[in-house]
SEDO-727553 format. One line per field, with one value per atom (N, C-alpha, C): residue number from 1; residue in one letter; chain; atom name; x, y, z. Coordinates in steps of 0.001 Angstrom, whole numbers. Each point is the difference from the previous one (the first is absolute). Layout:
// SEDO-727553
num	[NUM	...]
residu	[A	...]
chaine	[A	...]
atome	[CA	...]
c1	[X	...]
c2	[Y	...]
c3	[Z	...]
This chain:
// SEDO-727553
num	[1	1	1	2	2	2	3	3	3	4	4	4	5	5	5	6	6	6	7	7	7	8	8	8	9	9	9	10	10	10	11	11	11	12	12	12	13	13	13	14	14	14	15	15	15	16	16	16	17	17	17	18	18	18	19	19	19	20	20	20	21	21	21	22	22	22	23	23	23	24	24	24	25	25	25	26	26	26	27	27	27	28	28	28	29	29	29	30	30	30	31	31	31	32	32	32	33	33	33	34	34	34	35	35	35	36	36	36	37	37	37	38	38	38	39	39	39	40	40	40	41	41	41	42	42	42	43	43	43	44	44	44	45	45	45	46	46	46	47	47	47	48	48	48	49	49	49	50	50	50	51	51	51	52	52	52	53	53	53	54	54	54	55	55	55	56	56	56	57	57	57	58	58	58	59	59	59	60	60	60	61	61	61	62	62	62	63	63	63	64	64	64	65	65	65	66	66	66]
residu	[M	M	M	V	V	V	Q	Q	Q	A	A	A	F	F	F	S	S	S	Y	Y	Y	A	A	A	C	C	C	A	A	A	D	D	D	C	C	C	E	E	E	G	G	G	M	M	M	E	E	E	A	A	A	C	C	C	P	P	P	G	G	G	K	K	K	V	V	V	V	V	V	A	A	A	Q	Q	Q	T	T	T	K	K	K	D	D	D	E	E	E	V	V	V	W	W	W	K	K	K	L	L	L	M	M	M	E	E	E	L	L	L	H	H	H	A	A	A	V	V	V	I	I	I	A	A	A	H	H	H	D	D	D	E	E	E	N	N	N	A	A	A	A	A	A	D	D	D	W	W	W	D	D	D	A	A	A	E	E	E	T	T	T	R	R	R	S	S	S	Y	Y	Y	L	L	L	E	E	E	A	A	A	L	L	L	I	I	I	K	K	K	E	E	E	E	E	E	R	R	R	G	G	G]
chaine	[A	A	A	A	A	A	A	A	A	A	A	A	A	A	A	A	A	A	A	A	A	A	A	A	A	A	A	A	A	A	A	A	A	A	A	A	A	A	A	A	A	A	A	A	A	A	A	A	A	A	A	A	A	A	A	A	A	A	A	A	A	A	A	A	A	A	A	A	A	A	A	A	A	A	A	A	A	A	A	A	A	A	A	A	A	A	A	A	A	A	A	A	A	A	A	A	A	A	A	A	A	A	A	A	A	A	A	A	A	A	A	A	A	A	A	A	A	A	A	A	A	A	A	A	A	A	A	A	A	A	A	A	A	A	A	A	A	A	A	A	A	A	A	A	A	A	A	A	A	A	A	A	A	A	A	A	A	A	A	A	A	A	A	A	A	A	A	A	A	A	A	A	A	A	A	A	A	A	A	A	A	A	A	A	A	A	A	A	A	A	A	A	A	A	A	A	A	A]
atome	[N	CA	C	N	CA	C	N	CA	C	N	CA	C	N	CA	C	N	CA	C	N	CA	C	N	CA	C	N	CA	C	N	CA	C	N	CA	C	N	CA	C	N	CA	C	N	CA	C	N	CA	C	N	CA	C	N	CA	C	N	CA	C	N	CA	C	N	CA	C	N	CA	C	N	CA	C	N	CA	C	N	CA	C	N	CA	C	N	CA	C	N	CA	C	N	CA	C	N	CA	C	N	CA	C	N	CA	C	N	CA	C	N	CA	C	N	CA	C	N	CA	C	N	CA	C	N	CA	C	N	CA	C	N	CA	C	N	CA	C	N	CA	C	N	CA	C	N	CA	C	N	CA	C	N	CA	C	N	CA	C	N	CA	C	N	CA	C	N	CA	C	N	CA	C	N	CA	C	N	CA	C	N	CA	C	N	CA	C	N	CA	C	N	CA	C	N	CA	C	N	CA	C	N	CA	C	N	CA	C	N	CA	C	N	CA	C	N	CA	C	N	CA	C	N	CA	C	N	CA	C]
c1	[-7228	961	-40	-627	-497	1442	-189	1120	-146	1167	-420	1034	-217	1288	254	433	94	1180	-78	1167	-749	1523	-200	913	-125	-340	1657	396	1174	656	-318	1790	-9	-305	165	1247	1256	1484	-1013	-202	-637	-1017	-954	-1317	-27	744	94	-970	-406	-714	-1821	250	-1342	-740	-1254	-18	-928	-594	-656	163	-425	492	-1190	386	-1891	801	-1273	-4	-1134	326	-753	489	-1332	-88	1173	409	637	1087	583	1169	-125	-1663	242	-1482	-480	-1044	871	676	1386	224	1111	-483	-632	-1217	-1060	-184	-9	-166	1108	1456	1224	-306	-326	-802	-775	-608	-807	172	714	1226	585	852	324	-412	-1338	-632	-726	8	-1618	1542	1738	357	629	791	1530	-783	-520	-721	1249	59	963	-767	757	-1468	803	-346	635	332	-36	37	1240	547	1755	630	-624	1740	223	1284	1035	108	936	-206	696	586	1356	-1090	-463	-444	-1322	-687	-870	820	884	1227	-127	521	187	-834	-1254	-1085	-760	813	-1088	1431	951	634	-160	-1025	-216	-1377	-1154	-1291	1021	-811	523	-1104	387	-455	-1228	-1066	-883	-352	484	-815	-406	-1393	-832	-40]
c2	[-13815	245	1462	74	770	947	1522	238	408	787	238	396	1118	175	-268	260	246	198	140	802	-354	-603	-806	751	1191	119	-880	-614	-774	118	326	-86	1432	813	2290	-282	704	83	215	-469	231	-843	-357	-1050	-703	-677	-1489	-836	53	87	-413	776	307	-1050	539	-1798	674	1049	1295	-1216	184	271	166	494	769	-907	-10	-552	541	507	938	-579	160	-129	1127	1233	1122	362	1053	554	983	990	761	-319	-1369	-75	-163	-976	-821	1241	1237	1029	738	-169	717	-646	-1923	-920	357	204	455	1144	806	1319	38	-1133	-336	-738	-893	-801	554	1805	-83	362	1023	761	-1021	-737	-763	-433	-627	-1091	853	604	636	1611	275	1658	865	-770	1253	389	1071	1186	116	-441	-694	1183	746	1921	530	-927	639	-919	-654	-1059	1393	-905	1090	-392	486	-1549	-439	-85	-1295	-1026	23	-1300	-388	1359	-1347	-289	616	-908	-2100	847	-1336	-979	222	200	-1297	1068	-299	-1477	-238	-1424	-1161	260	-748	-700	832	-762	-1390	-925	-1035	-630	274	40	-2378	87	-1528	-571	-1355	-350	-1369	-93	-1013	-883]
c3	[-18287	1225	433	1590	896	433	-486	1009	1012	1376	824	1018	436	888	917	1037	1832	858	562	1611	800	298	1768	1459	525	792	881	48	668	-706	-1293	-1296	391	776	635	656	221	1085	466	1867	949	347	-675	-61	-763	484	-109	1271	790	1421	-766	-1031	-621	-796	136	-1177	-982	295	-1690	-950	-467	-1983	-496	-1438	-1011	-1075	-586	-1733	-279	-1214	-1197	-1461	-631	-2124	714	-463	-363	995	-182	446	1043	-343	273	1174	464	691	1193	-396	1035	518	139	106	750	182	525	725	498	1174	166	119	775	872	-752	1196	711	-406	978	1203	-950	1605	1228	-1426	792	2134	-858	1145	1198	-788	1181	1122	-1222	1368	481	-1143	1130	-331	-51	707	-465	-1107	-1446	-862	-642	-651	-1255	-1249	-1393	-644	644	-424	-192	1906	193	-768	-298	-689	-1813	491	-1976	-184	-1067	-641	-1033	1052	506	379	1385	345	-1059	-1159	-372	-837	-1042	-364	-266	2028	594	-776	945	805	-2047	-1002	-1283	-51	242	-550	1041	1239	80	-51	-1113	-620	-692	-626	-787	-246	-2190	-476	832	-1137	466	-977	-287	-778	-149	-296	108	-1142]
């Protein structure tokens, strides 16, 4: 069984129209891809995310089993 994690930008409040989604083998990889997506698609610097925002985003990362 392959384990993966995913994040869909549309799950984030205010980003419902965004089609961006990342899937990776580890949560760390998902975070890196989320941060890259934020810069490219939303001109948002992940370094500016506070602890509350990071906690909220962490809750949106889903474990996928295949």
